[in-house]
N, C-alpha and C positions, 0 to 999 in steps of 0.2 A: 504493500500499499504506499509506503513511505517513497519506494523507488518510483512508482507511478506518479505520485504527487509531485515529486521532484522533477520528473521529466516533462510533466505538464507545465510546471512553472518555468522550466528552462526553455520550452517551445514558446512561451509568452513573453520571454525576455525581449526587450526592444532590439538588441543586435542580433539575436537570432532570427526575429521577424524581418529584419532588413536584408540578411542574406537569403532568407527564404523567398523573399519578393524579387530578388536580383540574382537569378540563375544565370547560366551561360558564361560570358566573359568575366563578370565581377567575381563570381563564385570561384571559377577557374584560377584567376590571377590571385585571389586571396589565398587559396589552398597551396598554391605553388610558391607562394612568397618565401617560405622557409628554405627553399633551394638556393635562394640569395642569401637570406637572413642568417642561416646557421653558419656557413663559412666566413661570411663578412664579420659576424661578431666573435667568432673565434680569432680573427686577425686584428680587427680594429683596435683593441686596447694596446696592442704592441707594434702596430704598423709604423709609428714615428720612431719608436725605440728600435725597430729593425733596421731603420735607416741609420739612426744615431750610433748604434752599436758598430756599424761598419764604416764609421768615420764621417758621417754627413753631418755637417754643422747646423746649428739653429738657422743661420742666414741662408744656407743652401736649401734647408727644408722649406723655408719660407719662400725662397725663389721657385723651387718646383711647385709650390701651390700656386703663386702668381702667374707663372708661365702656362700652366695647365689651365687656369681659369680664362687666360686670353684665348687659348685654342678652343676651349669650351664655347666661347661666344660665337666663333666661327660655325662650329658644328650646330649650335642651337638654331641659327638662321636657317640652315639647311634642314634641319630636323622638321621644322613646320612645313617645308616645301615637300619633303620626301614623304612625310606622313600623309599629305593629300595625293600625291602622285601614285605612291606605291601602296598605300593602304596603312590603316593603324597596325594590323596584325603583322604584316611583313616587315615593316619598319621596326616594330618592337623586337622581333626575332633577330634582325640584323644587329640592332644595338646591342643586344644581350651576347650575341656570339663575338663580336668584334671588340665591344667595350668592356666586357668582363672576361669571356672564355680566354681569348687571344692575350689581353692585358695581363691576366693573372699568370699566364705562362711565363711572361716577361718578368713579372715581379718576383717569380719563384727562383729566376737565376740571377738577379740584379745584385751587384756588388760594389758599384761606384756611382758617382753622381749622374753620369750620362745615362746609364742604364735605367737608374730610378726615374729620370726625367722622361726617357722613352716610354717606360711603363705607365707614367702619369699621363702621358699624352695619349696613349692607346686608351687609356680609361676614358678619355674624352669622347670617344666614340659612343659611350653610353649616353651623351647628351642628345644624340639622334633619337634615341627611342624614349626618352623622357616625355616628350609631347605625345609620341604615338601611345605610349602606355596609359598615360592618364586619359586620353581619349578612348582607349580600348576598355578601361576600367568603368568610365562614368557615362559615356554617351547614350546608352540605352537605358540608363537608370533615371528614377525620378529625382528632380532637385532637392526634395525633402529628405532623401536618403544619403546625400553626399557625406554629411558629418558621420553617419554610421559606416559607410563604406570606407572612409579614410580611418575611421577608428579601427576597423577590421584589419586594414593594411598595416597600421601600427601594432596592433596585437600580434599579427603574424610575425613581424620583425622582432618583437619583444620576447614572444616564446621562444624563438631561436636562440636568445641571449643566454638562456639558462644552460646552453651547451658551452658557453665560454670557460667555465672552469677547467674543462678538458685541456685547453691549450695551456693553461697556467700550470697544471700538473705536469705537462710534458716539458715545458720550458724549465721548470725546476729540475728535471731530470737530465735534459739535453741541451739547454741554453736557448736564447731567442732565436738565432739565425737559422739552424737546421730545422727547428720546428716551424717556423714561419715559411720556409721555403716548401716544405711537404704540404702545409696547409693552403698555400697559394695554388699549388697544383691540383689539390683536391677541389678548391673553389673553381678552377677552370672546367674540371669535369661536371660539377653540379650545374654550371651554366650552360653547358652543352645539353644536359638533360632538360633543363628548363626551356631552351630553345625548342626542342623537339616536342615537348608537351604542349607548348603555345601553339605549335604547327598542327597538332592533331585534334585539340579540344576547343580552340578559340575561333571565333568567326569575325568576319569583317563587319563593323558597326553600320547601321543604316546611313548615318551622316558620312561615314567613311566612303561608302559606295557611291553617294552622291557627289563627294569631293573628287574621287578618283575618276569618275566620268567627267566632271567639269574640267579638270586639269589634264585630261589625257592628251590633247593636243596643243597644250600651253607649254612653251620652252621654260627651263629653268630660270634662264636670264629674265625672262619677262615676269615670272612669278616673283623673283627678287626685286624687280623694279615696282612691283605693286606694293611693296612695304612702304614706298614714298607716301602713298595714299592712305595706308593703314595707320602709320605712325601719328599723323595729326590727329586722327579720330580717337586713338588711344590717349594722347596727351591732353585732350580736351575733356576726357571723362575722369572726374575727380574721384569717383569711386574706385576705379582701376588704379588710378595713380596713388592713392592712399594704400590701397591693398598691395601694391607693389613695393612702396617704401617699407612697409611692415616685413614684407617677404625678403627684401634686401638686408634689412637689419638682422632677421633670424638666420638668414644664410651666412652672414659673416660670423654672428656669434656662435653658430654651430661649428663653422670651420676652425674658429679659434679653439673652442672646447675641444673638438675631436683631436686636433692636431697637437695641442699644447698641455692639455691636462695631465697626460701621463708624465711628461717631462716635469711639470710643476710639482706633482706629488712625490715623484721619486728623487729628483734632484734638489729640490728646495725644501720639501717637507720631510724628506728621509724615509718615506714609506717604501716598504719592500716591493719589488716588482711582482711577487706573487699575489698580491692584492689587486692588482691591475684587472684581473678577470673576475674578481669578487664585486667590484663597484658596478659594472654593467647589469650583474645579476639582481643586485639591490635596486638599481634603478628601473629594470624591467619589472620586478615584483610589485614595486610601489605603483608604477604606471598602470599595470594590469588592474590593481585594485581599484584605482581611480576610474579607469576606462570601463571596466565591466561593472562596478558596484555604484559608481557616482555619476559618470558620464552620461549614461542614457536617461537618468532622471532629470537631467538639465535641459531637456528639449523645450519645457515650458519657460525656460529662462532666456531673456534676450541674448542674442548671438554674441554681442560685444562684451558683456559683463564677465562671462567665463574666460575670454580671451585676456581681457584687462587683468583679471585676477591671476591668471597664469603668469603674465609678464611681471607683476609685482613678486611673485614667487621666485622667478628667476633672478630679479634684482637682489632679493633677500639672500639667495643661495651663493651668488657671486660675491657679495659683500662678506658673508661669512667665510668663503674660500680665501679671500684676500687677507682676512684677520687671523686666520688659524696659525698658531705657533707650530714650529718644527716638531715632529713626531706625534702629533695628536690624531691618531687614527679615528677616534670616536666622533671628533668634529668634522673630519672628512666624510664619514658615514652619515652625519646628520646633513651636511651640504648635499649629498647624493639624493638623500631622501626629499629634501625641499626642492631641488632641481627636477627630480622626477615628477613630483606632484605639479609643478608648473608646466612641465612638458605634456602631462596628460590633458591639461586644459587647452594648451596652445597648438599642439601639433595637428590634430585633425581640422582645427577651425582655420589655421592659417592657409591651408590648401583649399579648403572649401570656400573661403572668402574671395579667392580670385575666381574661382569657377562660377560663383554666384553673380560676379559682376561682368562677365563677358559675353558676347553673342555666340550662341552654340553654332550658328553657321559659319562662323570665322574662328573657332575654337583652337584649331591646330595652329594657325599662323599667329594668332594673338598670344597663345601659350608660349610658342617659339620665340616671339618677340619679347615677351615678358621674362622668359627665362635667359635669353641672350643679354637683356638689359640687366638683369640681376646679377649675373656673372660678371658682366663688364664693369659695373659699379663696384662690385666685391673684389675685383681681381688684384687691385693695389694692396689689399689689406692683409693677403698672405705675407708678403714681403714685410710689410708694417708690423705684423704680429711677431714675425721672427726677429725683426731688429729690436722691438720692444722686449721680447723675451731675453735677447743677449744683454740687454741693459740691466733688466730685473724682471724675474720670472713672474712677478706679480702684475706688471704693467699690462699685458694682453688682457688680464681680467678686470682691471680698472678701466680699460677702453670698453670691455663688454658691458660694464655697468653703466656706463654713459649711453651706449646704444639702447639698452633696455629702458632707460628713462625717456628717451627720445620716442621709442616705440609706444610707451604708455600714453604720452601725449597725442600721438597720431591716432591711436585707436579710440581715444576718447572723442575724437572729431570725425570718425567714420560713421557714415549713414547705416542704420540697422538693415541688413539685407532682408529681402522678401522670400523666404524659404519655399513658398508655393509658386513663385514665377517660373515660367519655363523658358522664357526668353531672357537672355542675359541684359545686364544693365547697360552695355554698350551696343545695343542692338542697332541704334540709330546714331551712335556716337554723340549722344546728348551730354550735356554737362550736368553733374550732380552737385548739390550742396554738401 
């Protein structure tokens, strides 16, 4: 009886209902996300240390980040065009294969600055499929389900994090470099499998078929030229521009946190390398509790309020990290807890915020334009963060704090999205207050 009651309640859970309503592409992409998430989270806590251990300096790490982001801008523009011409499904497969499978093979054998730079540039191919993947995920879904679908994507990635301690155990026995080489090779194999599953079980979206037919006889150069008409329309839409500003800030802060947190806690705070795999586990556990237990209950709350509260938690977490004295493992754990609570509120909403403000008919190109702009604006900050870290490892996080405060101001001025509307806010390029 208890089992039947539990199963009945589970089926009534808002997130389960979202996945039940959205079969096909959304369900397939959610279920195969661990093929990317598991190896990524085995590697991510140690990726910067992998380079650092092989003699790559802070400034060189920052240089790799900035150069790769410049290349990503180039690929992002073409990503929107290829998504329309080749289709959402095929472009997603192409990006996964070249941007992850092939790139990880190079990561697995890298041992100097130039090979690491080459691997990072190959990773930039992933930007080609970013636009296509988002379109494949949401184009045949209801706007009201976007936050739920993005929540599922985040949950899929977080469940994968629980495998992260395995890399820590192996590193304790065999050291960082040989373990990461094997993990990068496994990553390449799982992404090849992900590509094959996408080919077998996903289908082209309705809008994808329309755009592929419309652009069949249109040259790539002409489609690139059409950005000249699209850019002014996007710039005039205040809703889009505010959403982009928030996206840029969160992109920069995530880049800094991902690449410099491990160096900060090990080199400045003196925390053992073995704990680097524990922090993502704690982060994922807290986010899962918030996303599964609290997030769905906030559907009746205005869209902006949870986003704003998440940014406050981010700011509090970074402030704590800056003030932590050396050797205080407990305070680092508290930082991870607060950071995760903020991420649970921010992550699904910042992605949905952009999609709710754009024209579905122009989703691929506008997403590509936004992505390229985000990367372009963010590209200098990889080098800046590396330079700041070389002066004082606290300074990148001081900079993050300033960015979170700016994001809070912007979110406070964003118009509340209409979750029931099917046409994007930029449908006619109108201005918004």
